[in-house]
Backbone as CSV, one residue per row, in Angstrom:
resi,resn,N_x,N_y,N_z,CA_x,CA_y,CA_z,C_x,C_y,C_z
1,MET,261.222,-39.816,-25.422,261.835,-38.530,-25.089,260.749,-37.494,-24.875
2,SER,260.881,-36.685,-23.838,259.898,-35.642,-23.578,260.025,-34.534,-24.606
3,MET,258.935,-33.823,-24.814,258.938,-32.735,-25.788,259.807,-31.591,-25.297
4,PRO,260.477,-30.859,-26.223,261.280,-29.698,-25.824,260.436,-28.641,-25.131
5,LEU,261.075,-27.888,-24.247,260.397,-26.816,-23.528,260.266,-25.585,-24.409
6,HIS,259.293,-24.740,-24.077,259.069,-23.503,-24.821,258.683,-22.396,-23.847
7,GLY,258.784,-21.155,-24.315,258.287,-20.006,-23.579,258.901,-19.841,-22.212
8,ALA,258.063,-19.538,-21.229,258.530,-19.258,-19.872,259.221,-20.467,-19.257
9,GLU,258.750,-21.674,-19.567,259.389,-22.885,-19.041,260.816,-23.016,-19.552
10,LEU,261.011,-22.717,-20.839,262.354,-22.774,-21.406,263.248,-21.698,-20.790
11,ASP,262.723,-20.495,-20.631,263.500,-19.404,-20.031,263.966,-19.778,-18.625
12,ALA,263.074,-20.372,-17.848,263.425,-20.777,-16.489,264.479,-21.885,-16.502
13,ALA,264.337,-22.822,-17.449,265.297,-23.916,-17.558,266.673,-23.394,-17.951
14,ILE,266.712,-22.397,-18.833,267.982,-21.795,-19.243,268.651,-21.099,-18.062
15,THR,267.873,-20.343,-17.295,268.420,-19.656,-16.120,269.053,-20.647,-15.150
16,THR,268.363,-21.754,-14.878,268.887,-22.782,-13.982,270.132,-23.437,-14.563
17,SER,270.097,-23.721,-15.873,271.234,-24.384,-16.520,272.476,-23.504,-16.507
18,ILE,272.307,-22.212,-16.750,273.447,-21.291,-16.714,274.069,-21.279,-15.324
19,ALA,273.231,-21.213,-14.302,273.733,-21.198,-12.927,274.497,-22.483,-12.613
20,THR,274.000,-23.617,-13.094,274.659,-24.903,-12.840,275.977,-24.998,-13.587
21,LEU,276.018,-24.527,-14.831,277.269,-24.521,-15.597,278.326,-23.679,-14.898
22,LYS,277.940,-22.512,-14.422,278.882,-21.625,-13.736,279.379,-22.252,-12.434
23,ALA,278.469,-22.863,-11.692,278.846,-23.465,-10.421,279.764,-24.668,-10.607
24,THR,279.587,-25.389,-11.715,280.353,-26.617,-11.955,281.686,-26.349,-12.626
25,PHE,281.671,-25.480,-13.636,282.845,-25.311,-14.483,283.521,-23.942,-14.368
26,GLY,282.890,-23.005,-13.691,283.469,-21.673,-13.578,282.548,-20.608,-14.122
27,GLU,282.678,-19.418,-13.575,281.788,-18.303,-13.937,281.867,-17.974,-15.425
28,GLN,283.068,-18.021,-15.985,283.251,-17.692,-17.396,283.318,-18.966,-18.228
29,GLY,282.436,-19.073,-19.196,282.426,-20.245,-20.051,283.572,-20.240,-21.047
30,PRO,283.862,-21.374,-21.679,284.895,-21.429,-22.709,284.462,-20.668,-23.957
31,GLU,285.429,-20.264,-24.770,285.098,-19.561,-26.005,284.466,-20.486,-27.035
32,VAL,284.782,-21.791,-26.940,284.395,-22.746,-27.978,283.591,-23.893,-27.379
33,ALA,282.510,-24.260,-28.042,281.751,-25.461,-27.706,281.618,-26.303,-28.969
34,VAL,281.545,-27.599,-28.798,281.413,-28.503,-29.935,280.352,-29.550,-29.621
35,VAL,279.489,-29.821,-30.584,278.506,-30.902,-30.471,279.095,-32.124,-31.155
36,LEU,279.291,-33.197,-30.395,279.918,-34.400,-30.922,278.856,-35.334,-31.506
37,GLY,278.837,-35.439,-32.833,277.930,-36.346,-33.511,278.512,-37.746,-33.606
38,SER,277.798,-38.640,-34.262,278.252,-40.025,-34.427,279.625,-40.047,-35.101
39,GLY,280.552,-40.791,-34.507,281.891,-40.918,-35.047,282.894,-39.952,-34.458
40,TRP,282.423,-38.929,-33.772,283.307,-37.884,-33.257,283.531,-37.990,-31.748
41,ALA,282.935,-38.970,-31.111,282.937,-39.041,-29.646,284.333,-39.161,-29.058
42,GLY,285.277,-39.757,-29.810,286.622,-39.951,-29.293,287.351,-38.667,-28.976
43,ALA,286.870,-37.548,-29.506,287.526,-36.264,-29.246,287.497,-35.911,-27.764
44,VAL,286.525,-36.446,-27.032,286.432,-36.111,-25.602,287.651,-36.623,-24.845
45,ASP,288.307,-37.662,-25.368,289.490,-38.203,-24.706,290.680,-37.256,-24.793
46,GLN,290.588,-36.256,-25.673,291.686,-35.293,-25.813,291.550,-34.111,-24.854
47,LEU,290.462,-34.065,-24.111,290.281,-32.993,-23.137,291.218,-33.191,-21.951
48,GLN,291.939,-32.153,-21.608,292.809,-32.166,-20.437,292.060,-31.536,-19.265
49,ASP,292.254,-32.120,-18.076,291.610,-31.622,-16.851,290.089,-31.530,-17.034
50,ALA,289.526,-32.557,-17.635,288.100,-32.535,-17.980,287.217,-32.759,-16.760
51,LYS,286.112,-32.037,-16.729,285.045,-32.253,-15.762,283.774,-32.550,-16.552
52,HIS,282.942,-33.444,-16.022,281.759,-33.908,-16.740,280.500,-33.597,-15.937
53,LEU,279.416,-33.327,-16.665,278.130,-33.046,-16.030,277.019,-33.624,-16.897
54,PRO,276.165,-34.497,-16.341,275.074,-35.073,-17.129,274.048,-34.015,-17.527
55,TYR,273.469,-34.174,-18.706,272.382,-33.291,-19.125,271.222,-33.331,-18.135
56,ALA,271.087,-34.438,-17.410,269.983,-34.572,-16.456,270.008,-33.468,-15.408
57,GLN,271.189,-32.856,-15.180,271.299,-31.765,-14.208,271.174,-30.394,-14.863
58,LEU,270.912,-30.391,-16.165,270.775,-29.145,-16.924,269.414,-29.152,-17.620
59,PRO,268.397,-28.591,-17.011,267.031,-28.740,-17.541,266.810,-28.155,-18.936
60,ALA,267.684,-27.256,-19.380,267.531,-26.697,-20.731,268.142,-27.587,-21.798
61,PHE,268.885,-28.614,-21.387,269.572,-29.493,-22.328,268.702,-30.711,-22.637
62,PRO,268.889,-31.318,-23.820,268.046,-32.454,-24.219,268.485,-33.748,-23.544
63,GLN,267.644,-34.732,-23.616,267.953,-36.058,-23.102,267.890,-37.043,-24.266
64,PRO,268.936,-37.148,-25.100,268.888,-38.023,-26.283,268.680,-39.477,-25.897
65,LYS,267.912,-40.181,-26.713,267.626,-41.589,-26.473,268.028,-42.442,-27.671
66,VAL,268.942,-41.950,-28.502,269.353,-42.658,-29.702,270.622,-43.438,-29.420
67,GLU,270.682,-44.692,-29.894,271.873,-45.508,-29.699,273.096,-44.798,-30.267
68,GLY,274.182,-44.800,-29.506,275.405,-44.164,-29.971,275.585,-42.759,-29.450
69,HIS,274.593,-42.247,-28.715,274.683,-40.887,-28.194,274.701,-40.918,-26.670
70,VAL,275.555,-40.086,-26.089,275.650,-39.928,-24.642,275.028,-38.578,-24.301
71,ALA,274.579,-38.424,-23.073,273.927,-37.173,-22.685,274.694,-36.512,-21.557
72,GLU,275.769,-35.792,-21.904,276.537,-35.064,-20.908,277.334,-33.956,-21.583
73,ILE,277.798,-33.001,-20.775,278.718,-31.973,-21.236,280.040,-32.173,-20.502
74,ALA,281.126,-32.084,-21.252,282.467,-32.198,-20.677,283.229,-30.917,-21.003
75,VAL,283.925,-30.369,-20.028,284.658,-29.118,-20.209,286.102,-29.315,-19.782
76,GLY,287.016,-28.875,-20.630,288.436,-28.963,-20.335,289.218,-28.176,-21.364
77,ARG,290.481,-28.543,-21.555,291.325,-27.851,-22.532,291.838,-28.834,-23.575
78,VAL,291.886,-28.359,-24.807,292.565,-29.074,-25.881,293.716,-28.161,-26.297
79,GLY,294.930,-28.527,-25.929,296.032,-27.593,-26.083,295.806,-26.407,-25.159
80,GLN,295.849,-25.206,-25.734,295.612,-23.989,-24.950,294.167,-23.509,-25.041
81,GLN,293.341,-24.217,-25.798,291.968,-23.774,-26.008,291.007,-24.458,-25.035
82,ARG,290.298,-23.693,-24.248,289.261,-24.243,-23.374,288.029,-24.544,-24.218
83,VAL,287.462,-25.721,-24.007,286.381,-26.217,-24.867,285.312,-26.904,-24.025
84,ALA,284.056,-26.711,-24.414,282.934,-27.486,-23.882,282.489,-28.467,-24.958
85,MET,282.427,-29.735,-24.606,281.999,-30.762,-25.562,280.641,-31.298,-25.151
86,LEU,279.664,-31.181,-26.051,278.323,-31.703,-25.818,278.240,-33.089,-26.423
87,ARG,278.043,-34.061,-25.564,277.974,-35.456,-26.003,276.514,-35.864,-26.106
88,GLY,275.934,-35.620,-27.268,274.527,-35.905,-27.504,273.774,-34.661,-27.917
89,ARG,272.825,-34.825,-28.804,272.004,-33.722,-29.283,270.570,-34.213,-29.441
90,ALA,269.635,-33.279,-29.522,268.242,-33.605,-29.835,268.081,-33.609,-31.346
91,HIS,267.379,-34.607,-31.863,267.072,-34.690,-33.288,265.587,-34.426,-33.501
92,THR,265.256,-33.805,-34.596,263.854,-33.515,-34.898,263.033,-34.792,-34.999
93,TYR,263.653,-35.873,-35.496,262.897,-37.112,-35.666,262.514,-37.764,-34.340
94,GLU,263.096,-37.319,-33.226,262.751,-37.904,-31.934,261.396,-37.426,-31.431
95,SER,261.068,-36.164,-31.676,259.835,-35.598,-31.126,258.978,-34.894,-32.182
96,GLY,259.542,-34.655,-33.361,258.848,-33.871,-34.376,259.066,-32.378,-34.209
97,ASP,259.780,-31.984,-33.141,260.028,-30.580,-32.823,261.485,-30.261,-33.154
98,CYS,261.731,-29.230,-33.962,263.104,-28.904,-34.373,263.782,-27.917,-33.433
99,THR,263.176,-27.618,-32.280,263.747,-26.656,-31.340,264.502,-27.321,-30.187
100,GLY,264.766,-28.619,-30.289,265.293,-29.371,-29.160,266.617,-28.902,-28.606
101,MET,267.430,-28.211,-29.413,268.730,-27.729,-28.940,268.694,-26.250,-28.549
102,ALA,267.521,-25.638,-28.573,267.429,-24.199,-28.296,267.932,-23.856,-26.900
103,GLY,267.512,-24.594,-25.891,267.905,-24.288,-24.528,269.393,-24.437,-24.308
104,ALA,269.981,-25.502,-24.862,271.417,-25.725,-24.703,272.219,-24.611,-25.363
105,ILE,271.854,-24.247,-26.575,272.609,-23.243,-27.319,272.476,-21.875,-26.666
106,ARG,271.291,-21.519,-26.217,271.120,-20.220,-25.558,271.839,-20.180,-24.210
107,SER,271.888,-21.310,-23.533,272.629,-21.372,-22.267,274.118,-21.178,-22.514
108,LEU,274.653,-21.838,-23.543,276.071,-21.701,-23.867,276.415,-20.265,-24.226
109,LYS,275.569,-19.628,-25.017,275.800,-18.240,-25.401,275.846,-17.338,-24.158
110,ALA,274.880,-17.500,-23.274,274.823,-16.660,-22.074,275.995,-16.926,-21.140
111,TRP,276.575,-18.111,-21.205,277.703,-18.493,-20.368,279.019,-17.925,-20.896
112,GLY,279.022,-17.479,-22.157,280.224,-16.869,-22.720,280.794,-17.541,-23.941
113,VAL,280.158,-18.611,-24.428,280.636,-19.291,-25.637,280.491,-18.369,-26.845
114,LYS,281.505,-18.368,-27.708,281.496,-17.525,-28.905,281.377,-18.329,-30.194
115,VAL,281.910,-19.563,-30.179,281.957,-20.402,-31.383,281.301,-21.741,-31.085
116,LEU,280.456,-22.204,-32.002,279.860,-23.535,-31.903,280.317,-24.361,-33.098
117,VAL,281.011,-25.468,-32.814,281.446,-26.401,-33.849,280.469,-27.569,-33.866
118,LEU,279.830,-27.781,-34.989,278.838,-28.843,-35.124,279.407,-29.979,-35.954
119,THR,279.344,-31.196,-35.427,279.843,-32.360,-36.152,278.703,-33.352,-36.353
120,ASN,278.817,-34.142,-37.398,277.773,-35.131,-37.680,278.319,-36.275,-38.506
121,ALA,277.505,-37.302,-38.666,277.747,-38.382,-39.615,276.796,-38.172,-40.788
122,SER,277.304,-38.280,-42.003,276.512,-37.949,-43.193,276.667,-39.001,-44.282
123,GLY,275.706,-38.987,-45.195,275.797,-39.784,-46.404,276.318,-38.924,-47.543
124,SER,277.163,-39.496,-48.362,277.773,-38.745,-49.462,276.927,-38.801,-50.727
125,LEU,276.845,-37.658,-51.392,276.176,-37.565,-52.684,277.179,-37.454,-53.821
126,ARG,278.459,-37.506,-53.503,279.504,-37.291,-54.494,280.532,-38.416,-54.424
127,SER,280.928,-38.907,-55.593,281.855,-40.046,-55.647,283.236,-39.698,-55.108
128,HIS,283.619,-38.409,-55.125,284.937,-38.036,-54.607,284.966,-37.985,-53.084
129,GLN,283.816,-38.250,-52.438,283.729,-38.281,-50.975,283.247,-39.657,-50.526
130,PRO,284.106,-40.665,-50.545,283.693,-42.004,-50.117,283.592,-42.086,-48.606
131,PRO,283.037,-43.171,-48.072,282.997,-43.352,-46.625,284.391,-43.208,-46.010
132,GLY,284.446,-42.513,-44.890,285.716,-42.220,-44.244,286.215,-40.820,-44.507
133,SER,285.610,-40.128,-45.490,286.014,-38.760,-45.810,285.533,-37.786,-44.741
134,LEU,286.249,-36.670,-44.623,285.829,-35.566,-43.771,285.467,-34.386,-44.660
135,MET,284.309,-33.788,-44.405,283.835,-32.666,-45.211,283.556,-31.463,-44.328
136,LEU,284.166,-30.350,-44.689,283.881,-29.078,-44.037,282.610,-28.505,-44.663
137,ILE,281.643,-28.149,-43.853,280.372,-27.644,-44.383,280.528,-26.179,-44.761
138,SER,280.283,-25.882,-46.028,280.386,-24.499,-46.518,279.039,-23.789,-46.485
139,ASP,277.969,-24.564,-46.567,276.614,-24.007,-46.578,275.645,-25.159,-46.382
140,HIS,274.379,-24.852,-46.184,273.415,-25.936,-46.046,272.128,-25.654,-46.804
141,ILE,271.361,-26.721,-47.005,270.023,-26.647,-47.588,269.045,-27.213,-46.570
142,ASN,268.078,-26.412,-46.204,267.040,-26.816,-45.251,265.899,-27.422,-46.067
143,ALA,266.029,-28.713,-46.402,265.073,-29.344,-47.311,263.632,-29.291,-46.817
144,PRO,263.354,-29.568,-45.534,261.956,-29.515,-45.070,261.446,-28.098,-44.847
145,GLN,262.343,-27.104,-44.938,261.980,-25.698,-44.703,261.238,-25.526,-43.382
146,ARG,261.847,-26.107,-42.334,261.340,-25.922,-40.971,262.359,-25.111,-40.198
147,SER,261.865,-24.232,-39.313,262.756,-23.361,-38.571,262.510,-23.466,-37.071
148,PRO,263.583,-23.565,-36.266,263.427,-23.557,-34.807,263.090,-22.172,-34.274
149,LEU,263.036,-21.166,-35.142,262.695,-19.809,-34.725,261.218,-19.487,-34.909
150,THR,260.469,-20.418,-35.491,259.042,-20.198,-35.714,258.331,-19.894,-34.399
151,GLY,257.552,-18.814,-34.395,256.772,-18.447,-33.219,257.472,-17.530,-32.249
152,LEU,258.772,-17.288,-32.456,259.470,-16.373,-31.551,259.045,-14.940,-31.833
153,PRO,259.021,-14.092,-30.812,258.671,-12.687,-31.016,259.886,-11.880,-31.463
154,GLY,259.646,-10.674,-31.932,260.728,-9.752,-32.233,261.289,-9.889,-33.627
155,SER,261.942,-8.832,-34.082,262.457,-8.801,-35.445,263.744,-9.593,-35.600
156,ASP,264.418,-9.961,-34.487,265.674,-10.687,-34.634,265.463,-12.130,-35.074
157,ARG,264.202,-12.603,-35.093,263.939,-13.946,-35.613,264.197,-14.021,-37.114
158,PHE,264.223,-12.873,-37.791,264.523,-12.828,-39.222,266.038,-12.743,-39.407
159,CYS,266.750,-13.720,-38.878,268.211,-13.611,-38.849,268.811,-13.958,-40.209
160,ASP,269.937,-13.320,-40.486,270.645,-13.478,-41.751,271.363,-14.824,-41.771
161,MET,271.141,-15.606,-42.821,271.805,-16.901,-42.964,272.718,-16.930,-44.195
162,SER,273.073,-15.754,-44.705,273.870,-15.710,-45.936,275.294,-16.208,-45.715
163,VAL,275.801,-16.101,-44.479,277.112,-16.673,-44.140,276.915,-17.498,-42.870
164,ALA,276.196,-18.595,-43.010,275.862,-19.409,-41.839,277.102,-20.050,-41.228
165,TYR,278.065,-20.429,-42.070,279.273,-21.115,-41.615,280.459,-20.171,-41.784
166,ASP,281.051,-19.796,-40.669,282.033,-18.719,-40.577,283.240,-18.947,-41.498
167,ALA,283.576,-17.944,-42.303,284.653,-18.069,-43.280,286.015,-18.268,-42.613
168,GLU,286.295,-17.528,-41.549,287.590,-17.667,-40.883,287.736,-19.047,-40.254
169,LEU,286.672,-19.572,-39.675,286.717,-20.902,-39.074,286.904,-21.982,-40.136
170,ARG,286.336,-21.773,-41.303,286.541,-22.720,-42.412,287.989,-22.675,-42.891
171,GLN,288.541,-21.493,-43.042,289.939,-21.368,-43.462,290.874,-22.052,-42.469
172,GLN,290.542,-21.932,-41.189,291.353,-22.577,-40.165,291.290,-24.097,-40.304
173,GLY,290.138,-24.617,-40.679,290.015,-26.051,-40.900,290.919,-26.543,-42.015
174,PHE,290.977,-25.812,-43.104,291.855,-26.193,-44.213,293.325,-26.085,-43.819
175,LYS,293.667,-25.091,-43.016,295.046,-24.942,-42.559,295.468,-26.152,-41.724
176,VAL,294.605,-26.583,-40.809,294.905,-27.747,-39.982,295.043,-28.992,-40.850
177,ALA,294.162,-29.164,-41.832,294.239,-30.321,-42.728,295.562,-30.334,-43.493
178,ARG,295.988,-29.170,-43.958,297.274,-29.097,-44.670,298.424,-29.472,-43.733
179,ASP,298.383,-28.956,-42.509,299.438,-29.254,-41.549,299.505,-30.742,-41.229
180,LEU,298.358,-31.411,-41.244,298.292,-32.843,-40.945,298.419,-33.710,-42.191
181,ASN,298.526,-33.053,-43.339,298.587,-33.768,-44.621,297.361,-34.672,-44.804
182,MET,296.204,-34.128,-44.429,294.940,-34.852,-44.556,294.097,-34.234,-45.655
183,VAL,293.285,-35.059,-46.286,292.339,-34.570,-47.279,291.070,-34.102,-46.563
184,LEU,290.701,-32.860,-46.783,289.472,-32.300,-46.221,288.699,-31.668,-47.378
185,THR,287.549,-32.212,-47.692,286.738,-31.634,-48.756,285.843,-30.546,-48.170
186,GLU,285.172,-29.839,-49.029,284.233,-28.799,-48.622,282.965,-28.973,-49.434
187,GLY,281.814,-28.803,-48.789,280.588,-28.983,-49.543,279.349,-28.510,-48.809
188,VAL,278.239,-28.656,-49.497,276.930,-28.238,-49.004,276.228,-29.436,-48.359
189,TYR,275.715,-29.215,-47.167,275.010,-30.253,-46.403,273.512,-30.024,-46.525
190,VAL,272.759,-31.073,-46.818,271.304,-30.953,-46.896,270.684,-31.707,-45.720
191,TRP,269.755,-31.042,-45.052,269.071,-31.631,-43.904,267.786,-32.302,-44.340
192,ALA,267.647,-33.576,-43.967,266.399,-34.323,-44.105,265.974,-34.738,-42.703
193,VAL,264.701,-34.646,-42.395,264.238,-34.869,-41.023,264.485,-36.289,-40.550
194,GLY,264.250,-37.306,-41.408,264.355,-38.685,-40.958,263.149,-39.066,-40.096
195,PRO,263.210,-40.169,-39.325,264.367,-41.032,-39.124,264.647,-42.018,-40.254
196,HIS,263.721,-42.160,-41.198,263.974,-43.037,-42.338,265.047,-42.415,-43.232
197,PHE,265.759,-43.268,-43.970,266.717,-42.762,-44.933,265.994,-42.292,-46.198
198,GLU,266.701,-41.566,-47.030,266.115,-40.962,-48.229,265.949,-42.007,-49.339
199,THR,265.102,-41.704,-50.298,264.959,-42.554,-51.471,266.001,-42.159,-52.516
200,PRO,266.328,-43.042,-53.448,267.251,-42.665,-54.524,266.774,-41.445,-55.304
201,ALA,265.451,-41.320,-55.499,264.935,-40.160,-56.234,265.186,-38.869,-55.453
202,GLU,265.019,-38.927,-54.133,265.293,-37.747,-53.314,266.766,-37.374,-53.367
203,ILE,267.631,-38.377,-53.351,269.070,-38.112,-53.425,269.430,-37.468,-54.763
204,ARG,268.834,-37.950,-55.842,269.091,-37.321,-57.149,268.631,-35.870,-57.147
205,MET,267.496,-35.601,-56.503,267.004,-34.230,-56.402,267.960,-33.371,-55.589
206,PHE,268.402,-33.883,-54.430,269.323,-33.120,-53.590,270.623,-32.825,-54.336
207,ALA,271.118,-33.816,-55.078,272.352,-33.605,-55.838,272.154,-32.524,-56.897
208,ALA,270.987,-32.522,-57.534,270.693,-31.497,-58.539,270.599,-30.109,-57.901
209,TRP,270.192,-30.057,-56.650,270.131,-28.788,-55.924,271.529,-28.259,-55.594
210,GLY,272.527,-29.137,-55.614,273.879,-28.728,-55.272,274.384,-29.266,-53.952
211,ALA,273.655,-30.202,-53.356,274.089,-30.779,-52.079,275.187,-31.807,-52.304
212,ASP,276.090,-31.901,-51.339,277.206,-32.842,-51.400,277.123,-33.930,-50.336
213,ALA,276.359,-33.683,-49.281,276.185,-34.658,-48.205,274.811,-34.456,-47.591
214,VAL,274.271,-35.528,-47.014,272.928,-35.476,-46.444,272.945,-36.062,-45.042
215,GLY,272.139,-35.481,-44.157,272.040,-35.996,-42.802,270.790,-35.492,-42.113
216,MET,270.632,-35.892,-40.835,269.398,-35.648,-40.093,269.593,-34.710,-38.906
217,SER,270.591,-33.831,-38.974,270.864,-32.932,-37.849,271.483,-31.640,-38.366
218,THR,272.111,-30.894,-37.467,273.010,-29.765,-37.764,272.307,-28.485,-38.193
219,VAL,271.399,-28.557,-39.148,270.765,-27.336,-39.661,269.965,-26.608,-38.580
220,PRO,269.109,-27.279,-37.800,268.409,-26.543,-36.740,269.367,-25.891,-35.748
221,GLU,270.465,-26.600,-35.389,271.433,-26.031,-34.457,272.131,-24.813,-35.048
222,THR,272.441,-24.880,-36.347,273.086,-23.745,-36.998,272.179,-22.523,-36.971
223,ILE,270.906,-22.717,-37.260,269.957,-21.601,-37.239,269.860,-21.014,-35.838
224,LEU,269.752,-21.883,-34.833,269.668,-21.413,-33.449,270.936,-20.670,-33.039
225,ALA,272.083,-21.197,-33.443,273.350,-20.568,-33.074,273.511,-19.207,-33.736
226,ARG,273.170,-19.101,-34.994,273.280,-17.820,-35.678,272.304,-16.803,-35.075
227,HIS,271.114,-17.265,-34.718,270.136,-16.390,-34.079,270.674,-15.884,-32.734
228,ALA,271.436,-16.743,-32.038,272.005,-16.368,-30.741,273.259,-15.513,-30.879
229,GLY,273.767,-15.358,-32.097,274.964,-14.556,-32.313,276.257,-15.334,-32.229
230,LEU,276.192,-16.664,-32.277,277.389,-17.490,-32.253,277.949,-17.680,-33.659
231,ARG,279.258,-17.809,-33.743,279.909,-18.198,-34.984,279.844,-19.719,-35.096
232,VAL,279.680,-20.232,-36.318,279.451,-21.664,-36.504,280.459,-22.252,-37.484
233,ALA,280.978,-23.434,-37.136,281.735,-24.274,-38.056,281.051,-25.625,-38.102
234,GLY,281.059,-26.282,-39.257,280.414,-27.577,-39.408,281.348,-28.597,-40.036
235,LEU,281.374,-29.802,-39.470,282.214,-30.885,-39.977,281.369,-32.148,-40.116
236,ALA,281.445,-32.775,-41.281,280.698,-33.999,-41.540,281.661,-35.160,-41.754
237,LEU,281.419,-36.262,-41.063,282.126,-37.510,-41.297,281.269,-38.353,-42.230
238,ILE,281.785,-38.657,-43.396,281.025,-39.446,-44.367,281.067,-40.911,-43.950
239,THR,279.904,-41.477,-43.682,279.828,-42.859,-43.209,279.276,-43.819,-44.259
240,ASN,278.672,-43.287,-45.322,278.083,-44.153,-46.345,277.811,-43.341,-47.594
241,MET,277.641,-44.030,-48.706,277.137,-43.382,-49.902,275.617,-43.326,-49.779
242,ALA,275.024,-42.243,-50.231,273.583,-42.047,-50.091,272.809,-43.050,-50.946
243,ALA,271.515,-43.135,-50.687,270.648,-44.117,-51.348,270.773,-44.041,-52.861
244,GLY,270.927,-45.200,-53.486,271.017,-45.275,-54.933,272.415,-45.099,-55.482
245,MET,273.378,-44.772,-54.605,274.749,-44.544,-55.065,275.658,-45.739,-54.794
246,SER,275.112,-46.767,-54.137,275.839,-48.020,-53.940,274.805,-49.124,-53.763
247,ASP,275.277,-50.357,-53.710,274.367,-51.491,-53.533,274.117,-51.800,-52.057
248,GLU,274.720,-51.029,-51.164,274.636,-51.300,-49.738,273.308,-50.824,-49.163
249,ALA,272.656,-51.670,-48.377,271.423,-51.270,-47.701,271.756,-50.327,-46.559
250,LEU,270.974,-49.245,-46.409,271.249,-48.241,-45.396,270.520,-48.575,-44.098
251,THR,271.268,-48.608,-43.000,270.703,-48.844,-41.676,271.425,-47.956,-40.674
252,HIS,270.807,-47.745,-39.519,271.468,-46.974,-38.467,272.689,-47.726,-37.948
253,ALA,272.599,-49.057,-37.919,273.732,-49.872,-37.468,274.924,-49.682,-38.397
254,LEU,274.677,-49.575,-39.697,275.760,-49.339,-40.654,276.408,-47.992,-40.405
255,THR,275.583,-46.968,-40.152,276.123,-45.640,-39.865,277.053,-45.686,-38.662
256,LEU,276.610,-46.355,-37.584,277.433,-46.441,-36.386,278.703,-47.252,-36.631
257,GLN,278.585,-48.308,-37.429,279.749,-49.148,-37.735,280.804,-48.359,-38.497
258,GLN,280.361,-47.635,-39.519,281.300,-46.842,-40.316,281.864,-45.682,-39.502
259,ALA,281.020,-45.094,-38.663,281.485,-43.999,-37.815,282.567,-44.477,-36.864
260,LYS,282.386,-45.660,-36.308,283.395,-46.222,-35.401,284.694,-46.496,-36.145
261,ALA,284.586,-47.013,-37.382,285.779,-47.347,-38.164,286.612,-46.114,-38.487
262,SER,285.954,-44.969,-38.704,286.657,-43.737,-39.081,286.775,-42.750,-37.932
263,GLY,286.238,-43.121,-36.777,286.127,-42.176,-35.681,287.464,-41.706,-35.125
264,GLU,288.450,-42.593,-35.085,289.744,-42.198,-34.516,290.372,-41.083,-35.349
265,ARG,290.295,-41.228,-36.654,290.854,-40.209,-37.549,290.095,-38.898,-37.424
266,ALA,288.758,-38.987,-37.377,287.932,-37.787,-37.250,288.210,-37.071,-35.940
267,ALA,288.295,-37.836,-34.854,288.534,-37.236,-33.540,289.906,-36.587,-33.469
268,ALA,290.898,-37.210,-34.107,292.245,-36.632,-34.113,292.257,-35.297,-34.845
269,PHE,291.566,-35.247,-35.980,291.491,-33.980,-36.720,290.773,-32.926,-35.878
270,LEU,289.651,-33.317,-35.268,288.871,-32.361,-34.490,289.696,-31.807,-33.332
271,GLY,290.459,-32.668,-32.673,291.287,-32.206,-31.574,292.301,-31.168,-32.029
272,GLN,292.960,-31.423,-33.146,293.926,-30.464,-33.683,293.238,-29.167,-34.101
273,TYR,292.043,-29.303,-34.662,291.301,-28.118,-35.091,290.915,-27.256,-33.891
274,LEU,290.388,-27.892,-32.851,289.984,-27.138,-31.661,291.180,-26.463,-31.014
275,ALA,292.306,-27.173,-30.916,293.506,-26.583,-30.335,293.972,-25.374,-31.141
276,SER,293.837,-25.439,-32.459,294.305,-24.358,-33.326,293.488,-23.079,-33.159
277,LEU,292.269,-23.194,-32.650,291.425,-22.009,-32.508,291.984,-21.036,-31.470
278,ALA,292.874,-21.522,-30.603,293.504,-20.648,-29.611,294.382,-19.590,-30.276
279,THR,294.762,-19.819,-31.535,295.633,-18.870,-32.247,294.841,-17.746,-32.907
280,LEU,293.524,-17.848,-32.936,292.715,-16.839,-33.627,292.548,-15.598,-32.759
281,ALA,292.997,-14.472,-33.285,292.898,-13.212,-32.543,291.445,-12.850,-32.275
282,SER,290.544,-13.257,-33.178,289.133,-12.896,-33.048,288.449,-13.581,-31.871
283,LEU,289.103,-14.593,-31.264,288.519,-15.274,-30.102,289.128,-14.795,-28.796
284,LYS,290.093,-13.927,-28.867,290.738,-13.448,-27.658,289.982,-12.238,-27.087
285,GLY,290.068,-12.077,-25.785,289.433,-10.918,-25.156,287.982,-11.121,-24.853
C-alpha cells in the first residue's frame, strides 16, 4: 500500500475527490456516512437506489489491501435516510502512518456529511460480551498515544475529545436495540496498532485501565472526524475473546470467520440504526 498523502498533495487530492463525489452522487452529500468494518459489510445490501464508486477514482481515499476489505464508496438510502457507505479503511499497521483516513473524512465533511458512524470487529475484555455481541462505543483509549493531527498547523489541532462519541447518537442506538429486542452493550474501546494481536499481559493492563473491547482501528478516524467537526458514533462487533481470556488461538482468519457468522445480525441492526437517524431533528436542515 502506498503511503498516505500529506500537505499540498493531500489538499489537491481532496479537491479532486470532492468534485468526483459531487459529479457521481450529487452536489449535496448525504447527512450520514458509515465506515463498514469486518462483519458489517452486509449493510450495503440494504441501500436502496445505490450507486458505487471505487476508491481508485478518489485520490484522497485509501486503497486497503487487507483480506475482507473492499475499496469503494456506495451511496443510497436506508429508509428515508440518505447514507454513504465506505467499504474499506486504511489501518495504521499497513503503512505505520495513522493519517490514512484523513483525506476521505475531510472530503466527506466538505461534501456535506454531518455524522460519521464507525464500525469494527473487536476482541472482548469482558465475559458479559461474548463473540457475537454488539457494543456501542462510549469512549476510547488511545493506547499508543499517536495522533493523526500531529504536524498540522493552527490551534484547531488541539481539538476537544471529552465527548468523542455523540450522546444523542448513542441514545438512538439504544432505542433501536430496544425496538428490535436486541442486547446492545456499551463500553470503552482501546486502540492497539497491530497487526499482531495483544499479549495476555497487555489485555490485563487494558482491562485495568477500564477498556471493554480492543481493536486495531476506529480511534484515528474518530480523532480526524472530531477535528473536522463531524459527530461520531461507534459500533463494535465482538468476534473473539481477547488474548488470555480463552484457549482459542487468535488469527485474522478467526476474526473474519466470526465476523461472517455474526455479520447478518450486525448488518440488520446497522440498517435499522441508520434508517432511524432520519427522525433526528438535529440532522435536518
